[in-house]
Backbone atoms as SQL, in Angstrom:
CREATE TABLE atoms (id INTEGER PRIMARY KEY, chain TEXT, resi INTEGER, resn TEXT, atom TEXT, x REAL, y REAL, z REAL);
INSERT INTO atoms VALUES
  (1, 'A', 1, 'MET', 'N', -56.862, -31.937, -10.410),
  (2, 'A', 1, 'MET', 'CA', -57.737, -30.714, -10.892),
  (3, 'A', 1, 'MET', 'C', -58.859, -31.009, -11.786),
  (4, 'A', 2, 'THR', 'N', -58.830, -32.636, -12.397),
  (5, 'A', 2, 'THR', 'CA', -59.734, -33.048, -12.878),
  (6, 'A', 2, 'THR', 'C', -61.262, -33.921, -12.110),
  (7, 'A', 3, 'ASP', 'N', -60.854, -34.167, -10.483),
  (8, 'A', 3, 'ASP', 'CA', -61.306, -33.900, -9.677),
  (9, 'A', 3, 'ASP', 'C', -62.481, -32.849, -9.268),
  (10, 'A', 4, 'LEU', 'N', -62.388, -31.452, -9.357),
  (11, 'A', 4, 'LEU', 'CA', -62.957, -30.608, -8.763),
  (12, 'A', 4, 'LEU', 'C', -64.510, -30.711, -9.841),
  (13, 'A', 5, 'ALA', 'N', -64.115, -30.977, -11.321),
  (14, 'A', 5, 'ALA', 'CA', -65.127, -30.690, -11.645),
  (15, 'A', 5, 'ALA', 'C', -66.448, -32.457, -11.235),
  (16, 'A', 6, 'SER', 'N', -65.769, -33.053, -10.942),
  (17, 'A', 6, 'SER', 'CA', -66.623, -34.423, -10.435),
  (18, 'A', 6, 'SER', 'C', -66.924, -33.869, -8.797),
  (19, 'A', 7, 'LEU', 'N', -66.529, -32.983, -8.439),
  (20, 'A', 7, 'LEU', 'CA', -67.074, -32.356, -6.996),
  (21, 'A', 7, 'LEU', 'C', -68.183, -32.147, -7.299),
  (22, 'A', 8, 'LEU', 'N', -67.983, -30.919, -8.308),
  (23, 'A', 8, 'LEU', 'CA', -69.077, -30.097, -8.588),
  (24, 'A', 8, 'LEU', 'C', -70.659, -30.985, -9.099),
  (25, 'A', 9, 'LEU', 'N', -70.376, -32.308, -9.469),
  (26, 'A', 9, 'LEU', 'CA', -71.170, -32.865, -10.064),
  (27, 'A', 9, 'LEU', 'C', -72.225, -33.695, -9.452),
  (28, 'A', 10, 'ILE', 'N', -71.400, -34.192, -7.618),
  (29, 'A', 10, 'ILE', 'CA', -71.965, -35.250, -7.150),
  (30, 'A', 10, 'ILE', 'C', -73.622, -35.141, -6.624),
  (31, 'A', 11, 'PRO', 'N', -73.770, -34.221, -6.773),
  (32, 'A', 11, 'PRO', 'CA', -75.454, -34.111, -6.524),
  (33, 'A', 11, 'PRO', 'C', -76.192, -34.641, -7.659),
  (34, 'A', 12, 'LEU', 'N', -76.033, -34.575, -8.788),
  (35, 'A', 12, 'LEU', 'CA', -76.483, -35.346, -9.977),
  (36, 'A', 12, 'LEU', 'C', -76.340, -37.080, -10.030),
  (37, 'A', 13, 'ASN', 'N', -74.781, -37.545, -9.554),
  (38, 'A', 13, 'ASN', 'CA', -74.985, -39.021, -9.458),
  (39, 'A', 13, 'ASN', 'C', -73.477, -38.856, -8.543),
  (40, 'A', 14, 'PHE', 'N', -73.799, -39.218, -7.308),
  (41, 'A', 14, 'PHE', 'CA', -72.690, -39.720, -6.116),
  (42, 'A', 14, 'PHE', 'C', -72.312, -40.472, -6.672),
  (43, 'A', 15, 'ARG', 'N', -72.622, -42.038, -6.760),
  (44, 'A', 15, 'ARG', 'CA', -71.799, -42.985, -7.001),
  (45, 'A', 15, 'ARG', 'C', -71.056, -43.176, -8.369),
  (46, 'A', 16, 'LEU', 'N', -70.985, -42.355, -9.221),
  (47, 'A', 16, 'LEU', 'CA', -70.426, -42.187, -10.373),
  (48, 'A', 16, 'LEU', 'C', -69.344, -40.889, -10.494),
  (49, 'A', 17, 'CYS', 'N', -69.479, -40.085, -9.366),
  (50, 'A', 17, 'CYS', 'CA', -68.472, -38.810, -8.918),
  (51, 'A', 17, 'CYS', 'C', -67.745, -39.864, -8.218),
  (52, 'A', 18, 'ILE', 'N', -68.288, -40.382, -7.361),
  (53, 'A', 18, 'ILE', 'CA', -67.122, -40.767, -6.096),
  (54, 'A', 18, 'ILE', 'C', -66.480, -41.761, -6.875),
  (55, 'A', 19, 'GLY', 'N', -66.754, -42.544, -7.330),
  (56, 'A', 19, 'GLY', 'CA', -66.033, -43.619, -8.517),
  (57, 'A', 19, 'GLY', 'C', -64.858, -43.305, -9.057),
  (58, 'A', 20, 'TYR', 'N', -65.601, -41.937, -9.672),
  (59, 'A', 20, 'TYR', 'CA', -63.977, -41.165, -10.492),
  (60, 'A', 20, 'TYR', 'C', -62.944, -40.414, -9.601),
  (61, 'A', 21, 'ILE', 'N', -63.320, -40.068, -8.199),
  (62, 'A', 21, 'ILE', 'CA', -62.522, -39.197, -7.435),
  (63, 'A', 21, 'ILE', 'C', -61.807, -40.144, -6.950),
  (64, 'A', 22, 'LEU', 'N', -62.279, -41.451, -6.605),
  (65, 'A', 22, 'LEU', 'CA', -61.464, -42.800, -6.156),
  (66, 'A', 22, 'LEU', 'C', -60.332, -43.140, -6.701),
  (67, 'A', 23, 'GLY', 'N', -60.690, -43.085, -7.808),
  (68, 'A', 23, 'GLY', 'CA', -60.161, -43.630, -8.940),
  (69, 'A', 23, 'GLY', 'C', -58.637, -42.966, -9.514),
  (70, 'A', 24, 'SER', 'N', -59.080, -41.473, -9.518),
  (71, 'A', 24, 'SER', 'CA', -58.000, -41.032, -9.669),
  (72, 'A', 24, 'SER', 'C', -57.180, -40.712, -8.364),
  (73, 'A', 25, 'ILE', 'N', -57.939, -40.759, -6.913),
  (74, 'A', 25, 'ILE', 'CA', -56.558, -40.670, -5.788),
  (75, 'A', 25, 'ILE', 'C', -55.836, -42.296, -5.795),
  (76, 'A', 26, 'CYS', 'N', -56.298, -43.419, -5.841),
  (77, 'A', 26, 'CYS', 'CA', -55.832, -44.595, -6.422),
  (78, 'A', 26, 'CYS', 'C', -54.688, -44.604, -7.541),
  (79, 'A', 27, 'GLY', 'N', -54.910, -44.017, -8.649),
  (80, 'A', 27, 'GLY', 'CA', -54.183, -43.547, -9.562),
  (81, 'A', 27, 'GLY', 'C', -53.047, -42.842, -9.172),
  (82, 'A', 28, 'CYS', 'N', -52.914, -41.530, -8.578),
  (83, 'A', 28, 'CYS', 'CA', -52.094, -40.907, -7.881),
  (84, 'A', 28, 'CYS', 'C', -51.194, -41.615, -7.332),
  (85, 'A', 29, 'VAL', 'N', -51.523, -41.900, -5.838),
  (86, 'A', 29, 'VAL', 'CA', -51.108, -42.769, -5.165),
  (87, 'A', 29, 'VAL', 'C', -50.225, -44.001, -5.749),
  (88, 'A', 30, 'ASN', 'N', -50.400, -45.045, -6.971),
  (89, 'A', 30, 'ASN', 'CA', -49.957, -45.799, -7.176),
  (90, 'A', 30, 'ASN', 'C', -48.839, -45.329, -8.227),
  (91, 'A', 31, 'PHE', 'N', -48.838, -44.250, -9.226),
  (92, 'A', 31, 'PHE', 'CA', -48.118, -43.079, -9.794),
  (93, 'A', 31, 'PHE', 'C', -47.246, -42.680, -8.849),
  (94, 'A', 32, 'TYR', 'N', -47.257, -42.216, -8.047),
  (95, 'A', 32, 'TYR', 'CA', -46.153, -41.384, -6.586),
  (96, 'A', 32, 'TYR', 'C', -45.270, -42.483, -6.130),
  (97, 'A', 33, 'PHE', 'N', -45.831, -44.037, -5.460),
  (98, 'A', 33, 'PHE', 'CA', -45.154, -45.111, -5.207),
  (99, 'A', 33, 'PHE', 'C', -44.109, -45.704, -6.764),
  (100, 'A', 34, 'GLN', 'N', -45.065, -45.810, -7.758),
  (101, 'A', 34, 'GLN', 'CA', -43.662, -45.925, -8.814),
  (102, 'A', 34, 'GLN', 'C', -42.393, -45.215, -9.340),
  (103, 'A', 35, 'ALA', 'N', -42.892, -43.733, -8.960),
  (104, 'A', 35, 'ALA', 'CA', -41.937, -42.751, -8.857),
  (105, 'A', 35, 'ALA', 'C', -40.634, -43.247, -7.988),
  (106, 'A', 36, 'LYS', 'N', -41.376, -43.410, -6.890),
  (107, 'A', 36, 'LYS', 'CA', -39.961, -43.884, -5.653),
  (108, 'A', 36, 'LYS', 'C', -39.533, -45.079, -5.759),
  (109, 'A', 37, 'SER', 'N', -40.430, -45.969, -6.512),
  (110, 'A', 37, 'SER', 'CA', -39.360, -47.169, -6.849),
  (111, 'A', 37, 'SER', 'C', -38.156, -47.146, -7.483),
  (112, 'A', 38, 'ALA', 'N', -39.038, -46.281, -8.457),
  (113, 'A', 38, 'ALA', 'CA', -37.704, -45.690, -9.782),
  (114, 'A', 38, 'ALA', 'C', -36.389, -45.308, -9.667),
  (115, 'A', 39, 'GLU', 'N', -36.652, -44.181, -8.384),
  (116, 'A', 39, 'GLU', 'CA', -35.612, -43.280, -7.783),
  (117, 'A', 39, 'GLU', 'C', -34.854, -44.574, -6.779),
  (118, 'A', 40, 'ASN', 'N', -35.352, -45.286, -5.871),
  (119, 'A', 40, 'ASN', 'CA', -34.604, -46.279, -5.167),
  (120, 'A', 40, 'ASN', 'C', -33.630, -47.184, -5.925),
  (121, 'A', 41, 'LEU', 'N', -34.282, -47.464, -7.497),
  (122, 'A', 41, 'LEU', 'CA', -33.432, -48.679, -8.200),
  (123, 'A', 41, 'LEU', 'C', -32.498, -48.006, -9.173),
  (124, 'A', 42, 'LEU', 'N', -32.424, -47.154, -8.804),
  (125, 'A', 42, 'LEU', 'CA', -31.555, -46.283, -10.049),
  (126, 'A', 42, 'LEU', 'C', -29.859, -46.835, -9.750),
  (127, 'A', 43, 'GLY', 'N', -29.360, -47.204, -8.219),
  (128, 'A', 43, 'GLY', 'CA', -28.218, -47.009, -8.002),
  (129, 'A', 43, 'GLY', 'C', -28.112, -49.008, -8.265),
  (130, 'A', 44, 'LEU', 'N', -28.424, -49.679, -8.507),
  (131, 'A', 44, 'LEU', 'CA', -28.971, -50.635, -8.124),
  (132, 'A', 44, 'LEU', 'C', -28.042, -51.602, -9.765),
  (133, 'A', 45, 'SER', 'N', -27.699, -53.086, -9.525),
  (134, 'A', 45, 'SER', 'CA', -26.731, -53.673, -10.487),
  (135, 'A', 45, 'SER', 'C', -28.270, -54.277, -11.182),
  (136, 'A', 46, 'GLU', 'N', -28.258, -54.550, -12.421),
  (137, 'A', 46, 'GLU', 'CA', -28.964, -54.750, -13.385),
  (138, 'A', 46, 'GLU', 'C', -29.933, -55.921, -13.069),
  (139, 'A', 47, 'SER', 'N', -29.278, -56.969, -12.691),
  (140, 'A', 47, 'SER', 'CA', -30.339, -58.156, -11.664),
  (141, 'A', 47, 'SER', 'C', -30.951, -57.620, -10.886),
  (142, 'A', 48, 'ARG', 'N', -30.485, -56.886, -10.268),
  (143, 'A', 48, 'ARG', 'CA', -30.972, -56.436, -8.348),
  (144, 'A', 48, 'ARG', 'C', -32.056, -55.393, -8.839),
  (145, 'A', 49, 'ALA', 'N', -31.761, -54.513, -9.942),
  (146, 'A', 49, 'ALA', 'CA', -33.271, -53.764, -10.213),
  (147, 'A', 49, 'ALA', 'C', -34.016, -54.379, -11.381),
  (148, 'A', 50, 'ARG', 'N', -33.692, -55.541, -11.973),
  (149, 'A', 50, 'ARG', 'CA', -34.871, -56.004, -12.705),
  (150, 'A', 50, 'ARG', 'C', -35.785, -56.650, -11.747),
  (151, 'A', 51, 'LEU', 'N', -35.273, -57.541, -10.537),
  (152, 'A', 51, 'LEU', 'CA', -36.121, -57.728, -9.444),
  (153, 'A', 51, 'LEU', 'C', -36.773, -57.148, -8.513),
  (154, 'A', 52, 'GLY', 'N', -36.227, -55.964, -8.333),
  (155, 'A', 52, 'GLY', 'CA', -36.940, -54.931, -7.683),
  (156, 'A', 52, 'GLY', 'C', -38.262, -54.219, -8.690),
  (157, 'A', 53, 'VAL', 'N', -37.722, -54.060, -10.016),
  (158, 'A', 53, 'VAL', 'CA', -39.389, -53.811, -10.774),
  (159, 'A', 53, 'VAL', 'C', -40.252, -54.946, -10.711),
  (160, 'A', 54, 'PHE', 'N', -39.908, -56.142, -10.805),
  (161, 'A', 54, 'PHE', 'CA', -40.712, -57.127, -10.780),
  (162, 'A', 54, 'PHE', 'C', -41.868, -57.476, -9.408),
  (163, 'A', 55, 'LYS', 'N', -41.082, -57.691, -8.637),
  (164, 'A', 55, 'LYS', 'CA', -41.327, -57.472, -7.238),
  (165, 'A', 55, 'LYS', 'C', -42.306, -55.956, -6.857),
  (166, 'A', 56, 'ASN', 'N', -41.863, -54.665, -7.381),
  (167, 'A', 56, 'ASN', 'CA', -42.870, -53.465, -6.895),
  (168, 'A', 56, 'ASN', 'C', -43.668, -53.505, -7.678),
  (169, 'A', 57, 'PHE', 'N', -43.692, -53.903, -8.967),
  (170, 'A', 57, 'PHE', 'CA', -44.956, -53.458, -10.379),
  (171, 'A', 57, 'PHE', 'C', -45.976, -54.902, -9.520),
  (172, 'A', 58, 'TYR', 'N', -45.522, -56.131, -8.989),
  (173, 'A', 58, 'TYR', 'CA', -46.786, -57.114, -8.612),
  (174, 'A', 58, 'TYR', 'C', -47.175, -56.885, -7.566),
  (175, 'A', 59, 'ILE', 'N', -46.461, -56.129, -6.181),
  (176, 'A', 59, 'ILE', 'CA', -47.331, -55.710, -4.901),
  (177, 'A', 59, 'ILE', 'C', -48.289, -54.564, -5.298),
  (178, 'A', 60, 'ARG', 'N', -47.938, -53.734, -5.839),
  (179, 'A', 60, 'ARG', 'CA', -48.325, -52.345, -6.464),
  (180, 'A', 60, 'ARG', 'C', -49.839, -52.606, -7.045),
  (181, 'A', 61, 'TYR', 'N', -49.462, -53.352, -8.124),
  (182, 'A', 61, 'TYR', 'CA', -50.918, -53.866, -8.507),
  (183, 'A', 61, 'TYR', 'C', -51.785, -54.771, -8.018),
  (184, 'A', 62, 'LEU', 'N', -51.164, -55.072, -6.948),
  (185, 'A', 62, 'LEU', 'CA', -51.891, -56.452, -5.833),
  (186, 'A', 62, 'LEU', 'C', -52.747, -55.740, -5.175),
  (187, 'A', 63, 'VAL', 'N', -51.873, -54.915, -4.436),
  (188, 'A', 63, 'VAL', 'CA', -52.984, -53.852, -3.186),
  (189, 'A', 63, 'VAL', 'C', -53.869, -52.854, -4.288),
  (190, 'A', 64, 'LEU', 'N', -53.211, -52.688, -5.372),
  (191, 'A', 64, 'LEU', 'CA', -54.755, -52.063, -5.895),
  (192, 'A', 64, 'LEU', 'C', -55.750, -52.756, -6.356),
  (193, 'A', 65, 'ALA', 'N', -55.173, -53.875, -6.851),
  (194, 'A', 65, 'ALA', 'CA', -56.834, -54.391, -7.219),
  (195, 'A', 65, 'ALA', 'C', -57.479, -54.945, -5.594),
  (196, 'A', 66, 'ILE', 'N', -56.870, -54.894, -4.405),
  (197, 'A', 66, 'ILE', 'CA', -57.628, -55.479, -3.545),
  (198, 'A', 66, 'ILE', 'C', -58.486, -54.255, -3.341),
  (199, 'A', 67, 'ILE', 'N', -57.890, -53.117, -3.026),
  (200, 'A', 67, 'ILE', 'CA', -58.473, -51.843, -3.193),
  (201, 'A', 67, 'ILE', 'C', -59.896, -51.445, -3.936),
  (202, 'A', 68, 'LEU', 'N', -59.574, -51.528, -4.779),
  (203, 'A', 68, 'LEU', 'CA', -60.370, -51.210, -5.859),
  (204, 'A', 68, 'LEU', 'C', -61.812, -52.560, -5.713),
  (205, 'A', 69, 'ILE', 'N', -61.431, -53.502, -5.685),
  (206, 'A', 69, 'ILE', 'CA', -62.239, -54.587, -5.368),
  (207, 'A', 69, 'ILE', 'C', -62.943, -54.040, -4.148),
  (208, 'A', 70, 'THR', 'N', -62.563, -53.758, -3.269),
  (209, 'A', 70, 'THR', 'CA', -63.218, -53.357, -1.672),
  (210, 'A', 70, 'THR', 'C', -64.260, -52.267, -2.538),
  (211, 'A', 71, 'PHE', 'N', -63.530, -51.387, -2.834),
  (212, 'A', 71, 'PHE', 'CA', -64.275, -50.270, -3.517),
  (213, 'A', 71, 'PHE', 'C', -65.778, -50.370, -4.176),
  (214, 'A', 72, 'VAL', 'N', -65.813, -51.405, -4.677),
  (215, 'A', 72, 'VAL', 'CA', -66.648, -51.588, -5.794),
  (216, 'A', 72, 'VAL', 'C', -68.119, -52.346, -5.003),
  (217, 'A', 73, 'LYS', 'N', -66.948, -53.790, -4.215),
  (218, 'A', 73, 'LYS', 'CA', -68.001, -54.229, -3.731),
  (219, 'A', 73, 'LYS', 'C', -68.704, -53.641, -2.758),
  (220, 'A', 74, 'PHE', 'N', -67.792, -52.818, -1.734),
  (221, 'A', 74, 'PHE', 'CA', -68.569, -52.474, -0.598),
  (222, 'A', 74, 'PHE', 'C', -69.191, -51.057, -0.387),
  (223, 'A', 75, 'LEU', 'N', -68.910, -50.335, -1.202),
  (224, 'A', 75, 'LEU', 'CA', -69.343, -48.594, -1.944),
  (225, 'A', 75, 'LEU', 'C', -70.288, -48.620, -2.725),
  (226, 'A', 76, 'LYS', 'N', -70.161, -49.366, -3.843),
  (227, 'A', 76, 'LYS', 'CA', -71.092, -49.876, -4.428),
  (228, 'A', 76, 'LYS', 'C', -70.983, -48.301, -5.814),
  (229, 'A', 77, 'ILE', 'N', -69.653, -48.720, -5.765),
  (230, 'A', 77, 'ILE', 'CA', -69.293, -47.342, -7.207),
  (231, 'A', 77, 'ILE', 'C', -69.249, -47.697, -8.334),
  (232, 'A', 78, 'ASN', 'N', -69.712, -46.677, -8.959),
  (233, 'A', 78, 'ASN', 'CA', -69.529, -46.644, -10.481),
  (234, 'A', 78, 'ASN', 'C', -68.011, -47.788, -11.049),
  (235, 'A', 79, 'ILE', 'N', -68.074, -48.995, -11.796),
  (236, 'A', 79, 'ILE', 'CA', -66.099, -49.204, -11.542),
  (237, 'A', 79, 'ILE', 'C', -66.000, -48.818, -13.159),
  (238, 'A', 80, 'PHE', 'N', -67.067, -48.450, -14.303),
  (239, 'A', 80, 'PHE', 'CA', -66.218, -47.656, -15.340),
  (240, 'A', 80, 'PHE', 'C', -66.197, -46.297, -14.734),
  (241, 'A', 81, 'ALA', 'N', -66.611, -45.429, -13.994),
  (242, 'A', 81, 'ALA', 'CA', -65.965, -44.338, -13.167),
  (243, 'A', 81, 'ALA', 'C', -64.832, -44.647, -12.808),
  (244, 'A', 82, 'LEU', 'N', -64.653, -45.696, -12.136),
  (245, 'A', 82, 'LEU', 'CA', -63.223, -45.702, -10.874),
  (246, 'A', 82, 'LEU', 'C', -62.174, -45.938, -12.212),
  (247, 'A', 83, 'LEU', 'N', -62.545, -46.773, -13.301),
  (248, 'A', 83, 'LEU', 'CA', -61.419, -47.045, -14.597),
  (249, 'A', 83, 'LEU', 'C', -60.954, -45.937, -14.832),
  (250, 'A', 84, 'VAL', 'N', -61.812, -44.839, -15.529),
  (251, 'A', 84, 'VAL', 'CA', -61.386, -43.670, -15.549),
  (252, 'A', 84, 'VAL', 'C', -60.899, -42.682, -14.890),
  (253, 'A', 85, 'GLY', 'N', -61.120, -42.415, -13.573),
  (254, 'A', 85, 'GLY', 'CA', -60.347, -41.833, -12.719),
  (255, 'A', 85, 'GLY', 'C', -58.908, -42.688, -12.931),
  (256, 'A', 86, 'LEU', 'N', -58.658, -43.920, -12.670),
  (257, 'A', 86, 'LEU', 'CA', -57.463, -44.633, -13.142),
  (258, 'A', 86, 'LEU', 'C', -56.637, -44.112, -13.654),
  (259, 'A', 87, 'ILE', 'N', -57.243, -44.127, -14.718),
  (260, 'A', 87, 'ILE', 'CA', -56.802, -43.722, -16.484),
  (261, 'A', 87, 'ILE', 'C', -56.488, -42.120, -16.576),
  (262, 'A', 88, 'SER', 'N', -57.187, -41.346, -15.752),
  (263, 'A', 88, 'SER', 'CA', -57.027, -39.741, -15.866),
  (264, 'A', 88, 'SER', 'C', -55.718, -39.173, -15.494),
  (265, 'A', 89, 'ILE', 'N', -54.216, -39.767, -14.712),
  (266, 'A', 89, 'ILE', 'CA', -53.570, -39.724, -14.431),
  (267, 'A', 89, 'ILE', 'C', -52.015, -39.969, -15.038),
  (268, 'A', 90, 'PRO', 'N', -52.401, -40.998, -15.812),
  (269, 'A', 90, 'PRO', 'CA', -51.638, -41.512, -16.940),
  (270, 'A', 90, 'PRO', 'C', -51.971, -40.324, -18.430),
  (271, 'A', 91, 'LEU', 'N', -53.414, -40.533, -18.499),
  (272, 'A', 91, 'LEU', 'CA', -53.719, -39.129, -19.843),
  (273, 'A', 91, 'LEU', 'C', -53.120, -37.829, -19.362),
  (274, 'A', 92, 'VAL', 'N', -53.581, -37.185, -18.154),
  (275, 'A', 92, 'VAL', 'CA', -53.068, -36.053, -18.542),
  (276, 'A', 92, 'VAL', 'C', -51.820, -35.799, -18.277),
  (277, 'A', 93, 'LEU', 'N', -50.682, -36.853, -17.980),
  (278, 'A', 93, 'LEU', 'CA', -49.294, -36.903, -18.182),
  (279, 'A', 93, 'LEU', 'C', -48.891, -36.719, -19.709),
  (280, 'A', 94, 'ALA', 'N', -49.685, -37.493, -20.359),
  (281, 'A', 94, 'ALA', 'CA', -49.318, -37.958, -21.437),
  (282, 'A', 94, 'ALA', 'C', -49.512, -36.713, -22.928),
  (283, 'A', 95, 'LEU', 'N', -51.176, -35.890, -22.068),
  (284, 'A', 95, 'LEU', 'CA', -51.684, -34.837, -23.026),
  (285, 'A', 95, 'LEU', 'C', -50.587, -33.916, -22.639),
  (286, 'A', 96, 'GLU', 'N', -50.069, -33.432, -21.366),
  (287, 'A', 96, 'GLU', 'CA', -49.014, -32.767, -21.147),
  (288, 'A', 96, 'GLU', 'C', -47.811, -32.627, -21.947),
  (289, 'A', 97, 'GLY', 'N', -47.286, -33.448, -21.672),
  (290, 'A', 97, 'GLY', 'CA', -46.169, -34.095, -22.699),
  (291, 'A', 97, 'GLY', 'C', -46.133, -33.757, -24.386),
  (292, 'A', 98, 'LEU', 'N', -47.773, -34.187, -24.755),
  (293, 'A', 98, 'LEU', 'CA', -47.583, -33.164, -25.922),
  (294, 'A', 98, 'LEU', 'C', -48.133, -32.560, -26.318),
  (295, 'A', 99, 'VAL', 'N', -48.912, -31.752, -25.257),
  (296, 'A', 99, 'VAL', 'CA', -48.296, -30.212, -25.633),
  (297, 'A', 99, 'VAL', 'C', -46.800, -29.469, -25.630),
  (298, 'A', 100, 'SER', 'N', -46.127, -30.436, -24.701),
  (299, 'A', 100, 'SER', 'CA', -44.569, -29.490, -24.573),
  (300, 'A', 100, 'SER', 'C', -43.745, -29.679, -25.742),
  (301, 'A', 101, 'TYR', 'N', -44.237, -30.669, -26.304),
  (302, 'A', 101, 'TYR', 'CA', -43.423, -31.305, -27.273),
  (303, 'A', 101, 'TYR', 'C', -43.947, -29.973, -28.283),
  (304, 'A', 102, 'LYS', 'N', -45.042, -30.120, -28.575),
  (305, 'A', 102, 'LYS', 'CA', -45.684, -29.506, -30.340),
  (306, 'A', 102, 'LYS', 'C', -44.653, -28.288, -29.658),
  (307, 'A', 103, 'LYS', 'N', -45.068, -27.284, -28.340),
  (308, 'A', 103, 'LYS', 'CA', -44.567, -25.768, -28.384),
  (309, 'A', 103, 'LYS', 'C', -42.964, -25.752, -28.502),
  (310, 'A', 104, 'GLU', 'N', -42.233, -26.795, -28.137),
  (311, 'A', 104, 'GLU', 'CA', -40.815, -27.014, -28.041),
  (312, 'A', 104, 'GLU', 'C', -40.525, -27.249, -30.014),
  (313, 'A', 105, 'LYS', 'N', -41.476, -28.258, -30.652),
  (314, 'A', 105, 'LYS', 'CA', -40.833, -27.671, -32.069),
  (315, 'A', 105, 'LYS', 'C', -41.456, -26.398, -32.611),
  (316, 'A', 106, 'ARG', 'N', -42.622, -26.027, -32.194),
  (317, 'A', 106, 'ARG', 'CA', -42.933, -24.353, -33.275),
  (318, 'A', 106, 'ARG', 'C', -41.766, -23.536, -32.437),
  (319, 'A', 107, 'GLU', 'N', -40.914, -23.437, -31.577),
  (320, 'A', 107, 'GLU', 'CA', -40.311, -22.632, -31.257),
  (321, 'A', 107, 'GLU', 'C', -38.746, -22.577, -32.051),
  (322, 'A', 108, 'SER', 'N', -38.353, -23.997, -32.518),
  (323, 'A', 108, 'SER', 'CA', -37.476, -24.485, -33.055),
  (324, 'A', 108, 'SER', 'C', -37.554, -24.534, -34.111);
């Protein structure tokens, strides 16, 4: 949803908008693989789950870092917009959780 506004602003600053869009896409993909990893680790013993979380975390962020560095180096996009795009997914989820918490608190 936040990418729609960025798509409309592409004519004003292409590198800034593309940086935001690519960052939010990478954030979505990262979040998806984080959720899939959590599902796969549910039935494991504590030590195996701990090892799985450790490996998954570092592999995901290593791949993410390589992709982001490639974007910045070869596409010459705005690094700050890329980082804001990455943060947009957890920020939207946190705001949604806060709003639902406030609604529940008002209703009870």
